[in-house]
N, C-alpha and C positions, 0 to 999 in steps of 0.2 A: 358591360363590365363594372360600372359604378354600382349598379344594383346589387351585384353579387358581393361586392365588398361591404356594402352597407349591411347585408345579411350577416356576414362574418362579424362585423363590429357588434351587431345586436347578440350574436351567438358568444362572443367573447364575454360580453357583460353577464350572460347567463351562466357560463362556465366559471367565471371568476367569483360569482356569488356562492355562498355556502350551500353545499348539497347534503342531503341526508345520508346517502350511502354511495359505495362505489358504483353500484348498478346505475344510479341516477347519474353520476358523473359520466360513466361510459355512454349512457343513452344521450346526454347532451353533447358530448364529443362527437358522437356519430351523426348528430343533426347539423353540424357545421358543414356547409357546402365546400366541395373540393375546389381548388383553384385550377383555372386553365393555364397553359403554358404562358400566354400573355399577361394574365393578371399576376402570376408568380414572378415574372421577369420585372414588371412594373414595381412590385413591392420590394423585391431584392434590390433593384437599382436605386429606389428611394432610400432604403437603409444603407446600402453600400456607399452612395455618393453623399447623402445629406444626414446620415445618422438618424434617420426618421424611426423613432421607437415605436410608434404606432403601426408602421409597416411591418416591423420585426414581430410585433405582438400578433398581427394578422397571419404572418407566415407560420409562426408556432401553432396558433390555434388551428389552422387549416390542416396541420399535419399530426395532431394529437391522436387521431384515430389510428394512425400508423404506429405510434408508440404503444398504444393499447395492443394492437395485433402482435408486435414483437414481444411484448411483456408476456403475453399468453403462451408464447413458444418456450418460456422458461419456468412455467408453472411446476415442472417436476422437480425442482430444487427445494420444495418445502418452504419457500419464502412467500411473504404476503404479496398479492398481485398489486396492491396499492403502492407498496414500496418500490417495486420494480417499475411501475408506471412513473412514480415520482423520479427515480433515477434516470429512467429513459428520457424524461421531459427536460432534465438538466442537459443530457446529451444533445437533444434537439435544439436546445437554446445556443449551445456551444457551436452546433453546426450552422445555425442561421448566422451567427456572428461571423463565421468564417466563410460563408458561402459567397462565390463571386458569379454573378448572374452571366457574365460575359463568357464563361468557360464553355457553355453550351450544354450542360447537363441539367436534369430537373433536380430540385432540391431533395426529393425523397431518395434518390440515389446516392447523393452526397452524404445525407443525414444518417444513413443506415449504420455506417461505421461508428459514428460518434454516439448514436443511441445505444448500440450493442456494447460499445466500450464502457460506457458507464455502468450498464446492467452487469457486465462481466465483473467489473471492479466490485460492485456492490455484493454479487454472489460470492466472489472469493473472500470478501471481508467477513461475511456474515453466515456462510454455510457450515463452518466449524469455528470453535473457539480459537483453535490454532489453524493458521493458514495452511491450506493444503497445496497451494501453488504460489511461488514467489517470483520466479523468473517468467520472462516472456514465453519461452519455450514450454515451461510447465503449465502455463495458463491455457496455451493452445492445446496442449495434450489433455488437459482436464476436461474441457468442453467437448473436444473431438472424441474422447474416450467414452464419455456418457452417450454420445450419439451412436457410437460403433457397438454398444451393448445390444445384442440381438435377443438375449435371454437373461433371466435372473441367474444368480450364482457366479462362480469365478470362471475367468477365461480358461479354456484349454490351451495347451501349448500351440496348437495349430492356429487358434484364434489370436494368441499374443503375437505370433509371427506375422499374421495377416495384417493386424492392426499397426504393428511396427513398420511393415513395408509401405503401407498406405500413407502413414504419417511421417515417414522419413526418420524415425528414431530407433533406439536400441530396444531390444526386448527387455532389458533390465529396467529402462525408463517406463515402459508400459506396466510392468509388474509392480514397480514402485508406486506409480500413480494408482493403480488399481487397489493396492493395499490401502492408500490414503482414502480413496473413495468408499471403501467398505468399512473403514474405521468409524468409530463413534465417540462422541464426547462422554466423559464420565466425570462425576463430582470427585473432588479430592477426598472429602471426608466420607461421602457415600451415606445411604439410609442407615438408620439404626437397625440391628437385627430384631426380627419379630419374636424370637425365643431366647433362650439362655445358652444357645450353642456357641455364641461368640464367633461364629464363622462369618467372615466378610472378606470381600476382595477389594475394598477401597484402598486407594494408595496410602492414606493416612494411617492405616492399620498394619501395613507391611513395609513401608519405607523407613529405613533407620535414620534417626537424627544424629549426625555425627558432631554437631555443635557442642554437645554436653559431655563429649568423651574426653575424660581427664588426660589420657595419654596424648591425644591429639592437641589439646590445649597447651600441654607442656611443650610438645614438639614445636608448635607455632611460635610460642614464647621464646624458646631457645633460638629459633631460626631468626626471629626479629632482633634478639640481643646479639647474636653473632654478626647480622648484617650491619648493625649499628657500630659494633666494635671494629669490623673490618673498614667501614667507611671512615671512622676517625683515625684509624691507624694509617689509611692510605693518604689521608689529608695532611698528615704529618711528614710525608715524604715530599711535599710540595714546598716551594719557596713562600715566603710570608705574603707577597703580593699576590701570588696565584691563589693561596688559601683565601685571602680577603676577597678576591673577585668571585670565587665560587660561593663563599659564605653570603656575600651580599646578593648574588644573582640567583642562588638556588635554595639556600638553607635559611633564609630570613623570611619572616611573615610578609614584610613589606619589601618587594623586589626593587632593586635599584637598576636604573637604565644604563646602557653603555655610555651615553653622554655624561652621565653623572660621575661614573668611574673615570672616564677620560679626563674630566676637569680635575678630579682628585689627584690622579697620577700624572697630569700634564702631558697626555699622549693623545693620539686620535682615537676615536670610537672604533675604527677598524683594527687598531692594534689591541685594544681591549678584547674585541671579539676573537682575535687570533690567540691571545694569551688564555682566554677562556676555553677555547677549542683544545689547545695543547694541554691544558690542565686536566680537562675532562678525558682526553685520551690517555694521559698518564695515570689518571685515577682508575680507569677501567682495567688497564694493564696490571696494576697492583693488586686490585681486588680479584681479578682472574686467577692470578698466581696463588 
């Protein structure tokens, strides 16, 4: 067992050294000997009990070939294999950190979740400029839907219902995710037209900019003025102390604390809070009317 671990240490030095290409890296990774169950347990125990970083490095190195294998399975997303391997390696290191050798399972079975989770997150972040999946359910649907595609083109209604039943989601969710999968990123300004036809479909050429609309600017200014007028009129309905509390707490650049106001009016901070709450309630009622 010691000879095998010495070989892994030597292989670690080889992989850690600069390599000229991804193929060279993969070749070196595949040359690292696999660990037996006893060797894996010994290394995991050393790291788990004594925080032996060298043991953790050996565990990571011996499983890099598995990271490469998983990364190849996601080659259809159009992302660089090297990036997927890098993200998967991060997941492997997280798995090694959390792996308990006394549970009775091999590291590769435990690590597959962490490796795929990092790759999934990377794919979601980089597959489109705008995220196609944000919730856990959408992410699951995103990856399962790509696997369910048996042919090019859009799903038929029967295929939509079949996928929805298999994944336990509604047909609407399947159709929404399919539309996201078939969408593509487009530049806002788009390429310049090659002729003088001025025909273009870039958003910059057909989206209307409302910020320079005089009518809209006047409307916004009037709304702002009305809001300020209503606020000042509502403040005048409050007693002097309540006005001062709101002024000091909300309308001044330098906010005053409850304790400062409590010292000023010789009451408790809780009483200032109550006065502030009552004043805000009255203020909202007056403005609403």
